[in-house]
N, C-alpha and C positions, 0 to 999 in steps of 0.2 A: 372423352378423355379416359385413358387407362386408369383403372381403379387404384393400382399400386402407386402410380405417379401422383394421383390426387392425394392419397394418404401421405406420401412422402413430402409433398409440397406443403400441405397444411400442417403436418407434424413439425417439419423444419421451421415453418413460419411462426408457430407458437413458441418454439425454443428461442428464436431470434427476438421475438417480441418481449419475452421475459427478461432477456439480458440487455435489451436496449430501452424500450419504452417503460418497462417495469422498473428498471433501475433509475431511469430518469425521474419517474414519479417519486421513487423512494428518496433520492438524493436532492433533487431540485424543487419538487413541489411540496412533499410532506416533510422533508428533511429529518428522516429517522435518525435517532440518536440512541446509542446503546446505554448512555448514562441517564436518559430520561426515566423518572420513576414510572412504573406500570402498575395497574390495579392488582394484578395477580400477586404482587409482592407487598404493595402498600396496604392492601385490604385483605390479605391472606386469612382465610377462615377454615380451610380444610374441607369445605362443603361445595361452594361455588367458585371461590377465588383460590386457585391453586396454580402456582408457576409450573409450567409443563415443558418438557423437551420438545423442540421444534418438530421433529418427526411425528411424535405422538399427537400433538395438537393439530398438525396438518391432517392426520388420518381422521380425527374427530370432526374437524371443520368440513373436510371434503365430503364425508359420507352424510353429514347433516344437511349440506346444501344440495346434494345430488338427488337423493330420493328416486322417484320414477320420472321426474321432469325431463331430464335429457334423454330418456328412453321413449316416453309417450309422445313428446313434442315432435321430434323428427319423424316418428312413425306416422303421424298425421300430416305434418307439413310437407312430406315428400310428394303429396298429391299434386302440388303446383310445379313439381320438377326438382331434380336433384341440384341444379345449379343455383337457383335462388336460396334453397335451404342451406347449401354449403357456404355461399357468400355471407349470409346473415350469421351463421354460426361462427365463421372465421373472423370476419371484421367486427361483428357485434361483440364477440367475446373479448377481443384484444382492446378495443377502444371504448367500449361501453361497460360490458359486464364485469370485467376484471377491475376496471377503474372504480366502478360502483362498489364492488365487494371490498376492495383494498381501502378505499376512502372511508367506507362505513366502519371498518375495523379500526382504523387509525383514529378517527374522530371519537369513537366510543371509548377507546383506550385512554384518550386524553381527557375523558370526562367520566372517570371512575368506572368504566365498563358499563355505563348506563345505556338504556335503550334509546333509539332515535327519537322516541316520543319526548323524553326528557331533554335530549340534546336540542331538539327543535325549539323547545321553550327557551333555552338559553340563547340561541342564535337568531330566533325570530321574535316570538313573544309568548306569553303564558297561554293565550287563547289557542295557539296552534298545538300546544301539548294535547288538548282534548280532541282536536280534530284528528291529529295523527293517531292518537290512542284508539279512536273509533274505527279507523281504517285498519289498523294493526290488529285490534281485537277481533274484528269480523273476519279478517283474512285467516288468522290463526284458528278461530273457532271452526271455520269451514274445513281447514286442513286437518285438524284433529278429528273432527267427526267423520270426514270422508275417508281418511287413510285406514280406519278400521275396516271399512267396506273394501278398500283397495286390496289390503292384505287378505281379507276373506276371499275375494275373487281369485287371487293368486293361489291361495290354499285349495280352493275348490277345483281350479283348472289343473293344478300341479300338486296333488296330494302327497307325492313323493318328497316334497320339499318341507312339509310341515315339521316333522321331527327334527330335521337338521337346523331349521331356524330357531326352534326353542332350545336346542342343546347348545347353541351359541352363548346363551346367557350364563350357565355355570362356567363355561370356558372363559368368558370375559371376566367374570368375578374372580376366578382363579388367577388370571393374568394380572389384574389390578392388584390383588393381594401379593403376588410374587414380586412385582416391581416396586410397589410403594411400602409394603410392610417387611419384605425380606431382602430388599435391595438386589434382586436378581438381575443378571445381565439382560438388558433389553433385547438384544439380538437373539440370544438363546431362548428366552421366554417367548418371544414373538414366533420363532420357528416352531416351537412345541405347540403353541396355541393354534397356529395356522394349520399345522399337520392334524391336530385334533379336530379342527373344524371340518377338514376335508374327509376325515374318517367318519365323522358324523353325517356328512352328505352321502357317503357310500352306504352307511348303515341305514339312514333314513330312506334311501331309494328302495331298500328291501322291505321297509315297513311303512307303506303309504297310509296316511291317516285321513279318514273322511268323517267329518263331524256331522251328526244328524241333528234333528230338532229335539228340543227339550224345554220344559217350563213354558210352553206355548210360543217358543221362539224358533225360527228356522236357523240354519247353520250360520248365516251371515250375522244375525242378531246376537247369537251366542259369542261369535268371534269378536264382535265390537265390544261387548261387555268385558270379555277376558282381556282384550288388548288395552282397554281404558284402565282396568285395574292394574295391569302391568305398567302402563305409562305413569300412573299415580305413584307407584313404588319407585320407578326409575327416576322420577322427577324429585322426589324427596330425599333420596339417598345422596351421600357425597358423590360428586361428579367422578371421582377416581374409582369408585366402587363398581359401577356398572356402565354408565353412559359413555364415558371416555374410552375404557378398554374395549367395549363392544364395537364402538364406531371404529376404533383403531384396527381391530382384526377384520372388520368388514371392508376397511380400506384395502387391506392385503388381498381380500377376496376379489375386489375390483381390479387391483393391479394384475393379478393372475388372469382374470377373465379378459382384460384388455390385451394382455400379452398373447393369450391364445387367439384372440380375434386378429391381432396384427400378424401373428405367425400364419394364421389361416389365409389372410389376404396374400401374403408373400408366397406361401406354398402353392395356392391355387393359381396365382398369376404365373409362377414359374412353370407349372405343369401344363398350362394351355390357355391361360388368360382368365380374367374375372371381369367380364364386360359389365358396364352399367346398363342394365336393362330398363331402368326407369328413364323416361324422357328427360332431356336437359331442362326443357321448359314445356310443361304440359298444356297444350292448347285445346285438348278434348276433355274437359272436366266433366265428371258425372253430375247429374242433377242434384241440387241441394248443396253443392260445394260453395263455401263462402268465398268472396273475392280475396285475392292475394293481398291487396292493399285495403285495409290495414291489418288484416287478420293473421297473416303469417308471423308478424312481429309480436303478436299476442300468444299464438299457439306454440311456436317454437320459442320458448321462454328460457328455461334453465340453461340450455346450451349456449345461449348468447347473452342474455341478461334476465334477471329475475328479482323482483322485490323481496321475495322470501329470503334471499341470501342476506339482505341487509339486516333482517331480524336475527339471523344466526351470528352475523358479523358484529352486531351490537347486543348480542345476548349471551350465549355461552362462551364463545371464543375469546372475546376481549378480557374475560375474567381468568383466562388460562395462559395467554401468551406471555412468555417469560422475559422478553426484551423487545423493544420497538423494532429493531431490524428483522426479527423473525416474522413480522406481519407481512413483509413482501412475499415471502414463501407461502405463508398461510393464506393470505387474502388474494393476492394477484395470481400466485402459482396454482392454487387449487382451482380457480376459475378457468385457467387455461387447460388444466387437466380435464375439467368438466366439458369444455369445448371439444377436446379430443375424444371424449366418450361419445358426445353427440355426433361427431363426425363418423366414428366407427358404427354407431347405430344407423346413421344415414346410409353407410355402405352396406350394412346388413339388409336393409329394406330396398336399396336401389340396385344391388348387385347379388348379394348372397341368396335372396329369395329366388333369383332366376336359375340357380343351380338345380333346384328341384322343389316342387310344391305338390304334395300328395293330397288329392281330394278324397272326399268321403267314399266315393265309389271305386277307389283304387287307381283312378287316372292320375298320372304324373305329368304336370306341366313344367316346362322349362323356358328360359329366356324371357322375352317380353310378354309372352302369353301368360306366364306365371304372375308377373307383376300386374298386368292388366286385369287378371281374374281377382287378385287380392284387392286391387284398388278400383273395382268397377262401380263402387258407390262411395259416398262421402264418409270417410273413416271417422270423422268427428262425431257422427251420429251413432256410432257403434258403442258397445260396452267395453270396459277395460280389457277383458280377456281377448276380445277381437282386435283391440288396438295393439296389444303387445305380441299377439300371435306371429305376425310377419317378422318381428325382431328376433323372437326366439327361434323361429324356423330358419331364418337367414343365418343367424349365428351358429346354429347346430350344423347347417350345411358347410360353413367355412371351417368349423372345428373338425368336421368329418375328414377333411383332407390331411389332418394331422394324425389320423388313425383313431380318433375319439368317436365311439359309437353314437349314433343320433340320439338314442335314449339318454345317454350320459350327458351329452351336450345340452339337451333340453332340461335335464335335472339341474345342471350347473347354472343355467340361465334363470330357471325358476327360483332357485334358492337365492341367487344374486338379486333378483328384482324384489322378492319378498323381504329379504334382509335390509335392503336399502329403504324400502317403505317403512320398515320398523324403526330404523334409526331416525327417520324424519318425524315419525309419530312421537317418540319419547323426547326428542329435542324440542319439538313444537310445544309440548305440554310444559316443559321446563321454561321455555321462553315466555309462554303465556303467564306462567307463575311470576316471572320477573316483572312483566308488564303490569299485572294486577297489583303486585306488591308496591311498585313504584307509584302508581296512581293512588292506591290506598294511603300511602304515606303522605302524598301531597294533600289528600282530602282529610287527613287526620282520622282515618278509619283503621285504628290500630289492630283490630281483630282480623283484618285481611292482610296484614303485612308479614306474618310468619309463613314459612314454606308449606306447612301442612294445610292451613285453611285456604291459602291462595291456590294451591294445587287442587284442593277439593273443589273450589269454585270453578277452576278451569275445566276440570274433568266433568263435573255435573252439568255445566252449561253445554259442553260438547255432547254429552249423553242426551240432554234434552232435545238438541237439534237432531241428533242421529235417530232418535225414536219418535220424532214429532209426527211421522206419517205412518207409524206402525211398528210391529215387532221385528221387522227385518233389518232395522238399523240403517236404512238407506235414506233417512230424512234429509241429510245434507245434500243429497243429489238435487233437491229442489233449488238450492242456492248455488250449486256448482257452476251453472252458466255464467255467474257473476265473477267467479274466482280469477279467470284468465285476465280480464281487464283490471280487476282490483289489484291483482298481483303486480302487473306492469305499471299501474298507477303508483303503487308503493315504491317501485324502483325509481320512477320519476321524482317522487317526493323526497326520497332518500338522497338522490343526486342534488336536489334543490337545497337540502340542509348542508351537504358537503360543500356546495358552491358558496353558500353564505359563510361557512367556516373559512374557506380559502380566501374569500373576499376580504375578510378581516386581516389577513396576513399581508395585504398590500400587493401591488403589482397586478399582473395579469394571470396569476396562477389559476384563478377560478375558471379560466376558459376550458381547461381539460375536463371539467365536469359540467360546465354550463352548456356546452354544445350537445353532449349526450342527453342532458336534462331536457333541453328544448325539443330535441327529436322525440324523446319518449313522451313528453307531454302532448305533443301534436298527434303522434300516432295513437297513443292510448286514448286520448279524449275523442279522437275520431272513431275509434273502435267502440267506445262507450256509447256514443251517439247512435252508431249503426245498430248496436245491440238494443238500445232503447226503442228504436224503430221496429225491430223484430219483435220485441216483447209486446209492444202496443198492438202490432199487427196480429199477433197470435192471442191477444187478450190475456196475457200473463201479467196481471196487475201487481202481484206480489213482487216479481222481479223488476217490474217497471218502477215501483215505489222505492224499493231498496237500492236499485241501481241508480235511480235519479238522486237519491239522498247521498250516495257515495260521490257521485259526479259533482253535486253542489258543494260538499265538504272539500273536495279536491280544488275546485275553483276558488273557494274561500281561502284555503291555505296558500294557493299560488299567489293570490292578490296580496295577502299579508306578507308573503316572502318578497314580492316585488317592491312593496313599499319599504321594507327593511333594506333591501338591496341598494336602493337609491338614497337611503339616509346615511348620515355620517355618525350618528350617535351609536353607542354600543350598549344595548339592553342586556342586563345580567339577571340571572336567577340563582338564588342560593341553592346549595346542596351538591354542587359539583366541585371536586378538588381542583385547585389551580393547576394549570398545565406546567409541565417541566420545560426543559430546554427544547425549543422547536425552531 
């Protein structure tokens, strides 16, 4: 299939889905009402609960859920062929991922903006609160600990992006101050901030920064420490001071990068074509490649569905959405845009890489030879830098048709990836703080309920994991093989909670989330069983025990949910504000 046609069909399909299925969910299933009280107004505190304009909260939410997931996932998943990757990203996003994100956001908003751990206690039972908490805490712990290493790897491979990423922080603070303290025009302030961001990218390209070792730590360990300190500060500040405006300007960075990629596809196609050099279905898989069933649905996560999104949708975002109807744009719309990003990434590695791939000896490969060389071994076994390399190279090739030099294109993509990893890191710490505070409140541990001690606990536990294996800060890599299945399991459990919420509303509304829930439970549990077999075969008893424990907790929660589903009584838990008009 022609690459331009593929992009137009999928892009048009996402637009149609938003205005049909999305609006159906909003009006008929969740019955959004502009007059329903929302947490951002009812519980406004100027720190976490802040009513926010729809466009700004969209930017925050989108950059928080995106991270590197829709980039790395397709870069690995293309190994099975571009067709299964595109089908999963397209249909999974519309009927599963966007429903999951939208539903998590609405249900949390109607329960004081609380996490799904608390909501699960209300709609299932109190025991489930602790099961859900365990899965959520472990998932966030791994994300926080690993993303320091992720950003360090990007900084190491692309030192020209280091200064630009850090200079975004004062720009974001200035933007937040201008909008919230000086009532500046949002459009003008945004334009100035985005211009400043790109000037910093140009400036940073001239001053690459390479961090050496110090205090007995290599560069990666130092970056992890620096980033965790930054995340602690970002998590304790009012959301409008740094987190929200930084995410917002990073969203504009994404919009511009996506526009450049779309323009590159169009220009290249018009100049002579942009063929898909990756096979539609790859029947010659390299040794070590995992089977497409069930692992593609775990590896290509964020572009189709990801449990991490439910944490953002029941964490920072529901505390900022200013009116219920805005949640359609924020929850459903942002997921469709993430699917679009995953599609463009797939095009980069399925077509863009075929334009030119320069090897270390100066040889330049093109067409299917370039793709076959890049994917001659199982990409999942490579490091992060190797995983993102084909994306960056393919994107730079396509941008080159617009007259953008290759070095500039690589710089833009490097800053883009590092910035998005950074937004995921500070959002994750803030969400972990919420989760810890909620559980501490339930357990009457008052010393852990304030934002400083809860954030400190979140950061210190992540640091303990990061440095568990040495000073390089890569300790979380030990548990990283568990994250993919744990993340998709979280998506299934979130859909389970939303299904029980809709079941209480009567009728058959719950089917829209029950079907995706069943699919995710089957596929994810299948993948978990396969992983356990691999762990046992390799003698990795740590992963075997922890993975087995997560699997057991998930089965327990599923059984509890099924019992509740077929009961007619309505268990309640105190602590949640009564819902408004629904």
